[in-house]
N, C-alpha and C positions, 0 to 999 in steps of 0.2 A: 875538259868541254865549260865556256863560260858562254855567258849570254855576249858578253863584248866579242867574244870571237864570230859569235853567228850574228851582231851586226857587220862586222868587218865582211864577212863572208857574202851576205844579201847584196852591203855596196860592190863587193867584187862582181860579184854575178850578175846582178843589174847595169851595169856600166860598162862589163867586158873588159876592164882592164884596172891593175893595181892602181897604177900614176892617176885615174878618172876618182878612185876609188879615195885614195890617199887626198887630194882636193875637196873632196865632199864632206869626206870626216873631219878632215884637220890633223890628221894623223902623217908621220913619216911614211914614206913607199918603202922604207927598210922592214920599218915596225909591221907594216900591212902583210909584208911578206912571213913575216917571222909567225906573223898571230895564223894566218891562213894554212903552214908549216906546219904548226901546233895542233890546230886543229887534224888536217888528216892523217898527222901521227895519232891523235888520240882514235879518232874514226878507223881507221888504219884501211885509206883509201886515198886515193889521187881525187883530188875533187875540182881541179884545172888541169888542161893541158896544154903548156908553154909552147909554143908554136911562133918563135921568135920574138916578133915584137907585139903580138897577139897572143890573146888565151882564148882558150874554150873551154866552156863547162863538163865537167866527163857526164856520164848516165847517171853516177851517184849521186851529182852536184843538182842534178835535175829533180829528184827522187826526193833531195833535201829541200831545196830550195822553198818550197810549201807551208812543211811543217816548221821550219827554221822562221817564215813569216809568221807565221801563227803563236809562235811561243814568244815573240818577242811583240806580238799586240796585245797574247794577255797579260804579259810582261806590264806592258804600259797600262792596261786595267786595272791590274792590281793594283799599283801606284798611283792609279786615279782613284781608285777606292780609298786608299789610305788618306790621300791631302784632302778628298772632300769630307773624310772622318774627322780628320783632326781640325778643319776649318767651322768645320759645324756642331756646335756645342747643343748636344738634345741628348735625350735620356733619363736613366733613372740614375740620382743620386742615393747610394746606400751607406749611411754614415752612422760611426758611433759617435756619440757625445758624454764626457760625463756632467753630473747632477746641473752645475752655474752655467759654463758655458750652453750647453743642450738648452736650459731653460729660460737665463737669461740673456744671451747673445746671439745666440744660432738662429731661431726664429728673426728677427729683424735681419740679419746678414743673408739669410735666405731668400729673404722676403726683396732684399735689394739686388740678390745676383740672377731671382728670377724677373724680375723688370729689365735686365741687360738679356736675358737668353730665356726668353719663355717656352722653349720648350725643354727644360729640364725637369723632371719631377724629383720631389723630394721624400726618404724617407729614414727618419732619424728614429733611432735607439738610444734611449740616454739609461744609464747606471753609471754605477762607480768608477774610478780610472782603472781599475786593477781590473773589472770585465771586460773594459773596452780594449783593455793593453792586448789580456787573450785573444780575445776573436783577432784583433790584429795580426796576432803570432800565427793564430790558425786560420788565418789568410779567410774569415767571416768577413772583413770590412778593408778596403783600400784605405779610407780617412779613416783618423780618429781624431775629436778635439777634448783635449784632457786637461786637467788643472795640476797633474805631475807628472814629470819623466821617471817611468821603471825603469830597476836595474836589467836590463835585456840590452845583448850587444845586436838584434837582428831588427831593431826599430830605428828610425830617423827620428826624432825630436825637434820642430822648429819653434823657437817661440815665437807669437805672433799680437799678442795681447796683453797687457798687466791687467793684475786683480789686486785687491787690499783686503783682507784679513782681520777685523776687527772683534775685540769685547764686547759683549751688550748682551741685555737683559732687559724684564721688566722694570720698569723706575722703583716699585718695592726695593728690588735689590740694587739696583745701580746708584740712588741717591746720596748714599752715605758709605759706599764702596771706595776705599782706594788701591792702589797699585801696588801696594806691598803682596809678596808674597803670602803671608801670615791671611790677613784679609782676603787672599783669592781662593785659598786654601779652603775657607768659610765658608762660600757662597756653593748653593747646589751647580753640577756644571754638568751638562749634556754634551756627548759625542757623535759623534759621525760615525758608522762603522767601520769595522777593518777595512782597506781597500780603497777607501775613497781619496782623494788624493786632496781636498782640503782636510780631513786629518791628517793625512802626511806632512805637509806643510805645516800644521798647528804644531804636533809631535816635534818637528824640526827646530821652530822657531822657538819653543818651551826651552829645549833641551839648552840652545844657546844662551837660552836667559836664565838656566838654571832653575828652571821650573821644575818640580819633579811630577807627572802627572800620576803618577799613583796615590801621592800625600793632598790629591783633589778630593773635594767631596763628591764623585761620579754617581746621579743620579737616575742615569740611562742612556743608553747606547741607542739612537734612529735613524734610520736609513735612508734619510734624504732630508737635503735642507730644508724644504717646506716642512717637513715633518715637525722638524726642530725649531723654525721659525715662530712656527702653532704653539709648538709647549711654551716654549719662554716668554710668549703673550700672554699664554694663559697662567705663569707663575711659578710654573713648576722649576726655571732654575735660570743659567745663566751659559754662555755660549761662546765660540770664537765664529764667526760666521764670515763670508765672501759682503764687500760692503754693497755690490750689485745685488744682492739677494735683500735684502733690507733697506735699500734705501727710501722707500716709502715709511715704512716706519718710523725710521731715523727724524721722516720729514712731521712728521704729524704727533712726534712725542710717544708712541705707545711701546718704543723700546728707545729703550737709551746705551750711548757709546761710552767705553771709560776708558782713556788714554794709560795706553801700561807704560808709557816714556820710548818706545823703540817701535818700529813699522814692520810688518808683516807683509810684505809682499811677495808675490808672487810672478809669475807669465804663466798664462795657457800657452799650451803648445798642440802645432801639429802634428800627428803622431804618422808615420807611414811603413810600412814594410820595407827595410833595405833590397828586399828582392823583386818586389813586384815594380810594374811598369803602371803610373796611373792611366787609366782610359783617358780619353778627350774633355771628357764635363767634368772628370774629378780634377783633372791638372789644370783647366780654367776656374775650377771653386776653390784651390787651391793656391792659385796666384791671386785669385782675388782676395782672399785671406790675408796671407801675405802685404799686399797694396795698402788694407784696410790698417794694420797696424803699424805698417810706416809713420 
């Protein structure tokens, strides 16, 4: 028994005719007859007595008819609820974001999205890329925005905006520094923590350029981009940071950039679990972010 068979049964019952039900439902009369036969077989009873050209509902059909109507009405209400839910963008958006997108991009993007959909509420957790990825894998987030794609087969990564990493430091280190590895190895250098998307991207680029990170003068590992930014402004050393994070400092001269002779560009990713369906408000925000990246 299925809902389609019940719809046909209700039409035949009301019309007391297979041919009229066929016209009403735009289904051929043989198909109508076949569905009724299958329903009768499934229920183990006759539903209509065939009296020449006329049909009459059986006692069992009289019992089933109001229940069938109720089931159909309930299904239509369920469909209506789902449709309204998908059309109305509202509710909580609990999102994980790595440091750069979380601090320097997501606030403006969230504000722009909420201008369109004022019934949404944002809760944003900022952590390194590895932690956000782990929480996506364990189903704590529907959506993550990260600076690197980690090696996992159960997440989808969709690039949506680009970022550039640059070598930067306070003027006392940068004014006489050249891009030669020998010089780079000598200056104090600060790293992000393991699991950071910025660090992973930096390590990949340095390896490609045959610059050995182990030979660099590492003076500290800090847990956020802001911490590194404040440290290098204070003269603790140099680092490789997102241009988005230090645009103001580059403009006012408190930090200087050294051109390394190659670009360190990376995409930011929208990360989702392959086996999870995004609720309506998450799907709307996901599509909004993709559109902003085009």
